[in-house]
C-alpha positions in Angstrom: -141.6 9.0 152.3 -140.2 11.6 149.8 -138.2 10.9 146.3 -135.4 12.3 148.2 -135.4 10.0 151.1 -136.3 6.6 148.9 -132.9 7.4 146.2 -131.1 8.4 149.4 -132.1 5.3 151.5 -131.3 3.1 148.2 -127.9 5.2 147.4 -126.5 5.0 151.3 -128.8 2.3 152.8 -129.7 5.2 156.0 -131.8 7.9 156.3 -131.3 11.3 155.9 -129.3 13.1 158.6 -130.7 16.6 159.7 -127.8 18.6 158.3 -128.3 16.3 155.2 -131.9 17.4 155.3 -131.5 21.1 155.7 -128.9 21.0 153.1 -131.6 19.7 150.4 -134.2 22.0 151.6 -131.2 24.9 151.0 -130.8 23.5 147.7 -134.8 23.4 146.5 -135.3 27.1 148.3 -132.2 28.2 145.7 -133.4 26.6 142.4 -136.9 28.1 143.6 -138.0 24.2 143.5 -139.2 21.0 145.9 -137.1 18.2 147.5 -138.6 15.8 145.5 -137.4 17.3 142.4 -134.7 14.7 140.8 -132.6 17.8 140.4 -132.2 18.4 143.8 -131.7 14.7 144.3 -128.7 14.8 141.9 -127.2 18.1 143.6 -127.1 16.7 147.0 -125.8 13.5 145.9 -123.1 15.3 143.5 -122.4 17.8 146.7 -121.8 14.4 149.3 -119.4 12.4 146.7 -117.5 15.7 146.2 -117.3 16.5 150.2 -116.1 12.7 150.6 -113.6 12.4 147.9 -112.4 16.7 149.1 -112.1 14.2 152.8 -110.1 11.5 151.4 -108.0 13.7 149.2 -107.2 15.8 152.0 -106.2 12.3 154.2 -103.8 11.1 151.7 -101.8 14.1 151.5 -101.7 14.6 155.2 -100.6 11.2 155.2 -98.1 11.5 152.6 -96.5 14.4 154.4 -96.3 13.0 157.4 -94.7 10.0 155.8 -92.3 12.1 154.0 -91.4 13.8 157.4 -90.7 10.6 159.0 -88.8 8.7 156.6 -86.3 12.2 156.3 -86.2 11.4 160.1 -85.3 8.0 159.8 -82.4 8.7 156.9 -81.0 11.7 159.5 -80.9 8.9 162.2 -79.3 6.5 160.4 -77.1 8.7 158.7 -75.8 10.0 162.2 -75.5 6.5 163.7 -73.7 5.5 160.7 -70.9 8.3 160.9 -70.6 7.6 165.0 -70.6 4.0 164.4 -68.4 3.6 161.0 -65.9 1.1 163.0 -68.4 -0.9 164.6 -70.2 -1.2 160.2 -66.6 -2.1 159.0 -66.2 -5.1 161.8 -69.8 -6.2 161.3 -69.3 -6.0 157.4 -66.0 -7.9 158.1 -67.6 -10.5 160.2 -70.2 -10.9 157.7 -67.4 -11.8 155.2 -66.0 -14.5 157.0 -69.0 -15.9 158.0 -69.1 -16.4 154.0 -66.5 -18.1 153.8 -66.5 -20.2 156.3 -69.6 -21.2 154.9 -68.0 -21.7 151.6 -65.1 -23.7 153.5 -67.7 -25.8 155.0 -69.8 -26.8 152.1 -66.4 -27.7 150.3 -65.1 -29.5 153.5 -68.2 -31.9 153.4 -68.1 -32.4 149.2 -64.8 -33.5 149.7 -65.7 -35.8 152.3 -68.4 -37.5 150.3 -66.0 -37.9 147.2 -63.7 -39.5 149.6 -66.4 -41.7 151.4 -67.2 -42.9 147.8 -63.8 -43.5 147.0 -62.8 -45.6 150.2 -66.3 -47.6 149.7 -65.1 -48.5 146.0 -61.8 -49.6 147.3 -63.1 -51.5 150.1 -65.5 -53.5 148.1 -62.8 -53.8 145.5 -60.4 -55.6 148.4 -63.5 -57.4 149.4 -63.5 -58.8 145.7 -60.1 -59.7 145.6 -60.1 -61.7 149.3 -63.3 -63.7 148.3 -61.6 -64.9 144.7 -58.4 -66.0 146.6 -60.2 -67.5 149.3 -62.4 -69.6 146.2 -59.3 -70.6 144.8 -58.0 -72.4 147.9 -59.9 -75.2 150.4 -60.8 -74.5 153.7 -57.7 -73.6 155.8 -58.5 -76.0 158.5 -58.1 -79.3 155.8 -54.9 -78.1 155.0 -54.0 -78.2 158.4 -54.6 -81.9 158.9 -53.2 -83.3 155.8 
């Protein structure tokens, strides 16, 4: 196993592919050295990194352009639909406003009912207490009839 193969396996976790080996041989021939030379190994790795970065950049640019075009199409479609359905849009906004008002009215009613129930409970407790005090001052009812 050559220095290039060992280094490539430790970096990429796999063997050199035939086209990568051929590229290393070409680089070594251009530099008038062997593929075991460290400089050849580093040049090959730099080439592979640069190539991967360039490919990723091109994919990102293509995705960005596609996304921008789709967004433009979506905005145009939404604008056309909004113009076409303006009356429906105003109607739905009115329904939303009425729903919010109805919810507020319901909440107010529930709060008032809870306050009213608390007041009625207090009145009932006071009335029961007054009845108990009146009944405590008198004797039992059956005893008065028999006298």
